[in-house]
C-alpha positions as CSV (number, residue, x, y, z in Angstrom):
1,M,-11.4,26.9,-28.2
2,A,-13.4,24.3,-30.9
3,E,-16.1,22.0,-28.5
4,F,-14.0,19.3,-26.9
5,T,-14.1,15.6,-27.8
6,P,-13.2,13.2,-24.8
7,T,-10.1,11.0,-25.7
8,V,-11.0,8.3,-22.7
9,P,-12.0,5.7,-24.7
10,A,-15.5,4.6,-24.3
11,R,-16.3,1.2,-26.0
12,V,-15.9,-0.7,-22.6
13,L,-17.9,2.0,-20.6
14,P,-20.0,4.9,-21.0
15,S,-18.6,8.0,-22.4
16,V,-17.2,10.5,-19.3
17,T,-18.8,13.9,-19.0
18,V,-16.8,16.7,-20.0
19,R,-16.4,19.2,-17.4
20,D,-14.1,22.0,-15.6
21,L,-10.8,20.8,-13.8
22,P,-12.0,22.0,-10.0
23,D,-10.1,24.9,-8.6
24,P,-6.7,23.3,-6.0
25,P,-7.5,24.5,-2.7
26,R,-6.1,27.7,-1.1
27,S,-4.8,25.7,1.8
28,T,-3.3,22.6,0.6
29,W,-3.2,21.4,4.4
30,R,-6.4,20.2,4.2
31,I,-5.8,17.9,1.7
32,I,-2.6,16.1,2.3
33,G,-3.6,12.5,3.7
34,P,-3.6,10.0,0.8
35,G,0.1,9.5,0.8
36,L,0.5,9.2,4.5
37,V,-2.5,6.5,3.9
38,G,-0.6,4.6,1.7
39,A,2.6,4.7,3.4
40,G,0.9,3.6,6.9
41,V,-0.6,1.0,5.2
42,G,2.5,0.0,3.7
43,L,4.3,0.1,6.6
44,A,3.9,-3.8,8.2
45,S,6.0,-6.6,8.0
46,G,8.1,-5.3,5.6
47,E,9.4,-2.3,7.6
48,F,9.0,-4.1,10.8
49,I,10.3,-7.3,10.1
50,L,12.2,-8.2,6.9
51,W,13.9,-4.8,6.5
52,P,14.8,-5.3,9.9
53,Y,16.4,-9.0,9.6
54,I,18.3,-8.0,6.4
55,A,20.0,-5.5,8.3
56,S,20.4,-8.1,11.4
57,Q,22.3,-10.5,8.7
58,V,24.3,-8.3,6.7
59,G,24.0,-4.9,8.1
60,L,23.0,-1.4,6.5
61,I,24.9,-1.7,3.1
62,F,21.4,-2.8,1.5
63,V,19.5,0.7,2.4
64,W,20.1,2.1,-1.0
65,G,18.2,-0.6,-2.2
66,A,14.8,0.5,-0.1
67,A,15.2,3.8,-1.8
68,I,15.5,2.5,-5.4
69,G,11.9,0.6,-4.6
70,I,10.3,3.7,-2.9
71,I,11.6,5.8,-5.9
72,T,10.2,3.3,-8.1
73,Q,6.9,3.3,-6.5
74,W,6.7,7.0,-5.8
75,F,6.6,7.2,-10.0
76,L,4.4,4.4,-10.1
77,N,1.8,6.3,-7.9
78,M,2.1,9.3,-9.4
79,E,0.8,7.6,-13.1
80,I,-2.0,6.1,-11.0
81,E,-2.8,9.3,-9.7
82,R,-2.4,11.1,-12.9
83,Y,-5.9,9.0,-14.5
84,T,-7.5,10.1,-11.7
85,L,-6.8,13.7,-11.4
86,A,-7.4,14.0,-14.9
87,T,-10.9,12.0,-14.8
88,G,-12.2,11.1,-11.5
89,E,-12.4,7.4,-12.2
90,T,-9.9,4.7,-10.5
91,A,-7.0,3.6,-12.6
92,L,-8.7,0.1,-12.3
93,T,-11.9,1.8,-14.2
94,G,-9.3,3.2,-16.9
95,F,-8.0,-0.6,-17.4
96,S,-11.4,-1.5,-17.5
97,R,-12.0,0.6,-20.4
98,M,-9.8,-1.0,-22.3
99,W,-11.0,-4.4,-21.9
100,K,-13.5,-5.2,-19.8
101,H,-12.2,-7.5,-17.3
102,W,-9.0,-5.9,-16.4
103,G,-10.2,-4.9,-13.0
104,L,-11.5,-8.0,-12.2
105,V,-8.2,-10.1,-12.9
106,F,-6.5,-7.5,-10.1
107,V,-9.1,-7.8,-7.7
108,V,-8.9,-11.4,-8.0
109,M,-5.1,-11.2,-7.5
110,T,-5.7,-8.9,-4.4
111,L,-8.0,-11.0,-3.2
112,C,-6.2,-14.2,-3.0
113,S,-3.5,-12.2,-1.7
114,N,-5.3,-10.8,1.3
115,L,-8.3,-13.2,1.7
116,W,-5.8,-15.6,4.2
117,P,-5.9,-13.4,7.4
118,G,-2.1,-13.6,8.0
119,W,-2.3,-10.3,8.0
120,V,-4.0,-9.4,11.2
121,T,-2.4,-12.5,13.2
122,T,1.0,-11.1,12.8
123,S,-0.3,-7.8,15.3
124,A,-2.0,-10.5,17.3
125,T,0.9,-12.4,17.7
126,M,2.7,-9.0,18.8
127,V,0.0,-9.0,21.9
128,T,1.0,-12.4,22.8
129,Y,4.6,-10.8,23.6
130,L,3.1,-8.2,25.7
131,T,0.4,-10.6,27.5
132,G,2.7,-13.4,27.9
133,S,-0.6,-16.0,26.8
134,G,0.6,-18.7,24.6
135,A,0.1,-19.1,21.1
136,G,-3.3,-21.1,21.2
137,S,-4.7,-17.3,22.2
138,V,-3.6,-15.4,18.9
139,R,-6.4,-17.2,17.0
140,W,-8.9,-15.4,19.7
141,I,-6.9,-12.2,19.5
142,A,-7.2,-12.1,15.9
143,I,-11.0,-13.0,15.4
144,G,-11.6,-9.9,17.8
145,M,-9.2,-7.5,15.4
146,L,-11.1,-8.9,12.5
147,V,-14.4,-7.9,14.2
148,V,-13.1,-4.4,14.9
149,I,-12.0,-4.1,11.6
150,A,-15.6,-4.7,9.9
151,L,-17.3,-2.9,12.5
152,G,-14.7,0.5,12.2
153,L,-14.6,0.2,8.5
154,T,-18.7,-0.4,7.9
155,L,-19.7,1.9,10.9
156,A,-17.5,5.2,9.8
157,P,-20.1,8.0,8.5
158,V,-17.0,8.4,5.9
159,I,-15.0,5.4,5.6
160,Y,-11.4,7.4,3.9
161,T,-11.8,10.2,7.0
162,A,-11.7,6.9,9.6
163,L,-8.8,5.3,8.0
164,E,-7.3,8.9,7.8
165,R,-6.9,9.1,11.3
166,V,-6.1,5.7,12.5
167,I,-2.9,5.6,10.4
168,F,-2.3,9.3,11.5
169,V,-2.0,7.8,15.1
170,K,-0.1,4.9,13.8
171,I,2.3,7.1,11.9
172,I,3.0,9.3,15.2
173,L,3.3,6.2,17.2
174,V,5.8,4.9,15.0
175,A,7.8,8.2,15.0
176,T,7.8,8.3,19.1
177,L,9.2,5.1,18.7
178,I,11.9,6.2,16.5
179,L,12.6,9.5,18.7
180,V,13.1,6.9,21.6
181,A,14.9,4.6,20.0
182,V,17.4,7.2,18.7
183,L,17.7,8.5,22.2
184,F,18.4,4.9,24.0
185,A,19.2,2.3,21.6
186,I,20.6,3.2,17.7
187,N,24.2,3.5,18.5
188,A,26.8,5.8,17.1
189,D,28.2,2.9,14.6
190,S,24.4,2.6,12.6
191,W,25.0,6.3,11.8
192,V,28.0,5.4,9.7
193,Q,27.0,2.2,8.4
194,L,23.7,3.9,7.6
195,G,25.9,6.6,5.6
196,K,27.6,3.9,3.9
197,G,24.7,2.2,2.9
198,L,23.5,5.1,0.8
199,T,26.2,5.3,-1.3
200,V,26.1,4.0,-4.7
201,G,29.3,1.7,-3.9
202,A,27.7,0.3,-1.0
203,G,27.6,-3.3,-3.0
204,F,25.5,-6.0,-3.0
205,P,24.7,-8.7,0.3
206,V,26.2,-11.7,-0.5
207,P,24.5,-14.9,0.9
208,P,23.1,-16.3,3.7
209,L,20.3,-14.0,2.2
210,E,19.0,-15.1,-0.9
211,F,18.6,-12.9,-4.2
212,S,14.8,-13.1,-4.2
213,V,14.3,-12.0,-0.4
214,L,16.5,-9.0,-1.4
215,M,14.5,-8.1,-5.0
216,G,11.6,-8.9,-3.1
217,A,12.5,-6.5,-0.6
218,I,13.6,-3.6,-3.2
219,A,9.8,-4.2,-5.0
220,Y,7.4,-3.9,-2.0
221,A,9.4,-1.4,-0.2
222,G,7.1,1.3,1.1
223,A,3.5,-0.7,-0.7
224,G,3.4,-3.0,-3.4
225,G,0.8,-5.2,-5.2
226,G,-3.0,-3.8,-5.4
227,Q,-2.0,-1.2,-2.5
228,N,-0.5,1.0,-5.4
229,L,-3.8,1.1,-7.4
230,C,-5.8,2.1,-4.4
231,Q,-4.0,5.4,-4.3
232,S,-6.5,6.3,-7.0
233,N,-9.9,5.7,-4.6
234,W,-8.0,7.8,-2.1
235,I,-7.4,10.3,-3.8
236,R,-10.6,10.8,-5.1
237,D,-12.2,10.3,-1.8
238,K,-10.2,13.1,-0.2
239,G,-11.2,15.3,-3.2
240,F,-8.0,15.7,-5.4
241,G,-8.6,16.9,-9.0
242,M,-11.7,15.8,-10.9
243,G,-12.2,13.3,-7.8
244,Q,-14.5,16.2,-6.5
245,Y,-17.2,15.6,-8.5
246,V,-17.3,11.8,-7.3
247,P,-18.9,10.9,-4.0
248,R,-17.2,9.6,-1.0
249,L,-17.4,6.3,0.2
250,V,-19.4,6.3,3.3
251,S,-21.1,4.0,5.5
252,P,-24.7,2.7,4.1
253,V,-25.4,2.4,7.9
254,T,-23.9,5.4,9.3
255,G,-23.7,7.7,6.4
256,Q,-25.6,10.1,3.9
257,E,-25.5,8.2,0.6
258,E,-25.4,9.8,-2.4
259,A,-25.9,8.9,-6.1
260,A,-23.3,8.6,-8.1
261,A,-22.3,8.6,-11.4
262,S,-21.2,5.1,-12.9
263,T,-18.3,6.9,-15.3
264,G,-16.2,9.9,-14.7
265,F,-15.1,13.2,-15.8
266,Q,-12.7,14.9,-18.3
267,F,-11.2,18.6,-18.6
268,A,-11.0,20.3,-21.9
269,P,-7.5,21.2,-22.7
270,T,-8.4,25.5,-22.1
271,K,-5.7,27.6,-20.7
272,E,-7.6,28.0,-17.5
273,N,-7.9,24.2,-17.0
274,L,-4.4,23.3,-18.0
275,A,-3.3,26.2,-15.6
276,R,-5.2,24.7,-12.4
277,W,-3.7,21.0,-13.6
278,R,-0.4,22.2,-13.5
279,Q,-1.3,23.2,-9.7
280,W,-2.7,19.8,-8.9
281,W,-0.1,18.1,-10.6
282,R,2.4,20.0,-8.8
283,F,0.5,19.5,-5.1
284,A,-0.1,15.9,-5.7
285,N,3.6,15.5,-6.2
286,I,5.0,17.0,-3.4
287,E,2.1,15.3,-1.0
288,Q,3.3,11.8,-2.4
289,A,6.7,12.6,-2.3
290,W,7.1,14.3,1.7
291,T,4.4,11.5,3.0
292,F,4.6,8.3,1.1
293,A,8.0,7.9,-0.1
294,M,9.6,10.2,3.1
295,V,7.7,8.0,5.6
296,S,8.5,4.8,4.0
297,F,12.3,5.5,3.9
298,V,12.6,6.9,6.9
299,T,10.7,3.9,8.8
300,I,12.6,1.5,6.8
301,A,15.9,3.2,7.8
302,F,15.2,3.4,11.3
303,M,14.0,0.3,12.3
304,S,16.8,-1.3,10.3
305,M,19.0,1.0,12.1
306,L,17.6,-0.2,15.5
307,A,17.9,-3.9,14.9
308,Y,21.5,-3.2,13.3
309,S,22.2,-1.8,17.0
310,T,20.8,-4.5,18.7
311,V,20.9,-7.7,16.7
312,F,23.3,-7.9,14.2
313,G,25.1,-10.8,14.0
314,R,23.3,-12.9,16.5
315,E,22.9,-16.4,15.2
316,G,19.4,-18.0,14.5
317,L,17.3,-15.1,13.7
318,A,14.2,-16.0,11.7
319,N,12.7,-13.8,8.9
320,S,9.3,-14.0,10.5
321,I,6.7,-12.7,13.5
322,Q,9.6,-14.2,16.1
323,F,11.8,-11.8,15.2
324,L,10.1,-9.2,16.8
325,Q,9.9,-11.2,19.9
326,V,14.1,-11.7,20.7
327,E,14.5,-7.8,19.1
328,G,12.2,-6.8,22.4
329,Q,13.9,-9.5,24.4
330,V,17.5,-7.8,23.2
331,L,16.1,-4.2,23.9
332,Q,14.7,-5.2,27.2
333,E,18.4,-6.6,28.3
334,V,19.8,-2.9,26.9
335,V,18.1,-0.4,27.2
336,G,15.2,-1.9,30.2
337,P,12.3,-3.4,30.4
338,W,10.1,-0.8,29.3
339,F,11.6,0.0,26.3
340,G,10.8,-3.9,25.1
341,V,7.2,-3.3,26.3
342,L,6.9,0.1,24.1
343,F,8.0,-2.1,21.3
344,W,5.6,-4.6,21.2
345,V,3.0,-1.9,21.9
346,I,3.3,0.1,19.1
347,G,4.3,-3.1,16.9
348,A,0.8,-4.7,17.6
349,L,-1.1,-1.6,17.1
350,A,1.2,-0.5,14.2
351,L,0.6,-4.2,12.0
352,F,-3.0,-3.6,13.3
353,A,-3.5,-0.5,11.5
354,S,-1.6,-1.9,8.6
355,A,-4.4,-4.7,8.7
356,M,-7.1,-2.2,8.8
357,G,-6.1,-0.8,5.9
358,I,-5.5,-4.0,3.8
359,V,-9.5,-5.0,4.5
360,D,-9.9,-1.3,3.2
361,Y,-8.1,-1.1,0.1
362,T,-9.0,-4.6,-0.9
363,S,-12.7,-3.7,-0.5
364,R,-12.4,-0.9,-2.3
365,L,-10.9,-2.1,-5.1
366,A,-13.1,-4.9,-5.2
367,S,-16.6,-2.2,-5.0
368,D,-15.6,-0.2,-7.5
369,T,-14.8,-2.5,-9.9
370,I,-17.8,-4.4,-9.2
371,K,-20.7,-1.5,-9.3
372,T,-18.6,0.2,-12.1
373,V,-18.1,-2.6,-14.7
374,Y,-20.8,-5.4,-13.8
375,L,-23.5,-3.4,-11.4
376,R,-23.8,-0.6,-13.7
377,D,-27.4,-0.2,-14.2
378,K,-28.4,-2.3,-11.0
379,P,-30.3,-0.5,-7.7
380,V,-27.1,-1.4,-5.4
381,S,-24.4,1.2,-4.7
382,V,-20.8,0.9,-4.5
383,N,-21.5,1.6,-0.5
384,R,-23.7,-1.3,0.2
385,V,-21.1,-3.4,-2.3
386,Y,-18.1,-2.6,-0.3
387,F,-20.0,-3.3,3.0
388,Y,-20.8,-6.8,1.7
389,T,-17.0,-7.5,1.0
390,V,-15.6,-6.0,4.0
391,W,-17.9,-8.3,6.1
392,A,-16.7,-11.1,3.5
393,M,-13.6,-10.8,4.4
394,A,-13.6,-10.5,8.1
395,L,-15.7,-13.9,8.0
396,I,-14.1,-15.9,6.0
397,G,-10.6,-14.8,7.8
398,I,-12.9,-15.7,11.4
399,A,-13.9,-19.2,9.5
400,V,-10.3,-20.1,8.5
401,L,-9.2,-19.2,12.1
402,L,-11.6,-21.1,13.8
403,A,-10.9,-24.2,11.4
404,G,-7.6,-23.8,12.5
405,F,-5.4,-24.1,9.2
406,D,-2.0,-22.8,8.8
407,Q,-1.3,-21.1,5.6
408,P,-0.6,-23.6,3.2
409,L,1.9,-23.4,0.6
410,I,0.2,-23.1,-2.2
411,L,-1.4,-20.0,-1.5
412,L,2.0,-18.7,0.2
413,V,3.5,-19.2,-3.4
414,F,0.5,-17.4,-4.8
415,S,0.9,-14.6,-3.0
416,A,4.7,-14.3,-3.6
417,C,3.6,-14.3,-7.4
418,F,0.8,-12.3,-7.5
419,A,2.3,-9.2,-5.9
420,A,5.3,-9.3,-8.8
421,V,2.8,-10.0,-11.9
422,M,0.6,-7.3,-11.0
423,M,2.8,-4.5,-10.7
424,F,4.7,-5.9,-14.2
425,V,1.3,-5.5,-15.4
426,Y,-0.1,-2.5,-14.5
427,S,3.4,-0.8,-15.1
428,I,2.8,-2.1,-18.9
429,L,-1.3,-0.9,-18.4
430,L,0.0,2.5,-17.1
431,I,1.9,3.1,-20.3
432,I,-1.0,2.8,-22.7
433,L,-3.5,4.5,-20.1
434,N,-2.1,7.8,-20.0
435,R,-0.4,8.0,-23.5
436,R,-3.8,7.2,-25.3
437,S,-6.7,8.1,-22.9
438,L,-5.4,11.7,-22.2
439,P,-5.0,15.1,-24.1
440,E,-1.4,15.7,-25.3
441,P,-0.8,18.3,-22.7
442,I,-1.1,15.9,-19.9
443,K,0.1,12.6,-21.1
444,V,2.9,10.8,-19.6
445,R,6.3,11.4,-21.5
446,S,10.1,12.4,-21.1
447,Y,11.4,10.8,-17.4
448,R,8.6,9.9,-16.4
449,L,7.5,7.3,-19.3
450,G,11.5,5.8,-19.0
451,A,10.4,5.3,-15.5
452,L,7.7,3.6,-16.1
453,I,9.5,1.6,-18.7
454,W,12.2,0.7,-15.6
455,S,9.3,-0.6,-13.9
456,V,8.5,-3.0,-16.3
457,A,11.6,-4.4,-16.9
458,F,12.2,-4.2,-12.6
459,F,9.1,-6.0,-11.8
460,G,9.3,-8.1,-15.3
461,T,12.8,-9.8,-14.3
462,L,11.2,-9.8,-10.1
463,T,8.0,-12.0,-11.9
464,V,10.2,-14.5,-14.0
465,L,12.1,-15.2,-10.7
466,V,9.7,-15.2,-8.2
467,V,8.1,-17.7,-10.4
468,I,11.1,-20.2,-11.2
469,Q,11.9,-20.3,-7.3
470,Q,8.4,-20.5,-6.2
471,A,7.6,-23.2,-8.5
472,Q,10.7,-25.0,-7.8
473,K,9.5,-25.2,-4.2
474,L,6.1,-26.1,-5.0
475,F,7.3,-29.2,-7.4
476,G,10.6,-29.7,-6.2
C-alpha cells in the first residue's frame, strides 16, 4: 500500500501521527466500563425524579419515549466514540480542527449548565430526609459533599479508575433497590402497564403534563448535553483503540504524570488495521448497548414502575426533589419504615455519585480543550488544568451556597436551552467530522448516518420548542 496521508484536517491544529491501530484485548471484560460510567453519571434527577413523576401523573404509557431517547443517544455516543477510536483525540478536539473555538463553545455551555451547585444540593436534600434535619442544613451538607468530590477527583492516582469504582458501587446500590422493590413494592398491574407502555400504539400523554416536559424527558433519557461528549474522554482513558497511545488523566499530586502529545494519531486503512478496527468497533457497540443503553432503560423502567405502584394518582406531587420525599414516605407506609429509609439512602448516594460525575466530565471537557487548543505549547499539563478546574467548580459552588442565593430564573432558562442546543449542533458536527476526517472504510454511512440526521431533526425541534417556552417564561 502507498504511503498513507492522514485525512484528519491540520489547518487549526498540528497533523496527527500515523501509527497502527493497537490489537483489541483478549479479555474484553477488562475494558468494560465507559458505558457504565456514562449510564451511572446520567442516572440522576431524570431517572429518580422526572420519569417517576411522569409515571405518577399519566402511568406507564410513555415508557416508549425513554426507549427512543436512549436509542438516539446510543447512536450519538457511538459516533462520538468512532472519532476517538480512530484517532485517540476527543470529539471536541475534532470539532476544534474544523473551527478553533468549537470546543470552547461547548465547554462554556457545559460550564453554564453545571456551575450552579443544584446537582449536589439534591443529594444533600435526600440526606435531610434521613436525618430529619431542616432545610437549613442542606447548605452545609452540600458544602461538605463539594469538598469530598474535589478531594476524591484530584487526589486519586488515576482519576478515571476512581470515578469508575464510585459509579460501579452506585449501580450495585441501584440494582439492590430495584431488586427489593420488585420483591416488596412493585405490584402486578405495573408489569401489565409497562408492557402496554412499550407497544407502538401506547399513545402520547395528555395534560396535565406540558409537551416540553415530555420532549425533554425523551431527549435526556440516559445522559444529555455535554455528558455525551465526554464519552470520548472516558473510552480514551480506558484504552480503547488509538486511545491506548494517549496517557491517562492522573492527579498531579499523587499520580505519575507522563508527557502527552498535543494531538492524536491515525492508522492507515490496511487489511490488518481494518481487521482490528472491526473488532474494536464491534466491542465498543456492544459495550455501549449492554451498559449505557440497557442500564439506563432498566433503571428508568423500574423506578417508574415503583412510582406507579405507590403514588400514581396522588394529588399535589411536585416535579422536584420533594417528589422523592413523598415517595419515600409512602413506601414507609405501604412496605415498612425500613424500605423508605433504604430508598432515601440509596437515592442520596446515587445522586452524590452523579454529582461527582458531573464535576468530572465538565472538568475533563474544559481541561482537554484548554490544553489541546489554547495551551498546546505551554509547560502546564492537562492534569493540572483539570485539577484547577475541579477546585474552581467546587469553590464557586461553595461561595454560591454560603451566599444563600437561590438559583435565578435566567440560569434555569439557560440551562434548559443549552443542552438542547448543544445536542442539535454537535449532531451536525459529528456528521461532518466522521464523513470528512476519516478514511473511506470507516466513515459514518448507511443507517447510522440516518440516525444522526434524525438526531439533528429531533434536537433541532426540541431547541426551538424549549427556546420559545423559556423566552415566554422570561419575558412574559
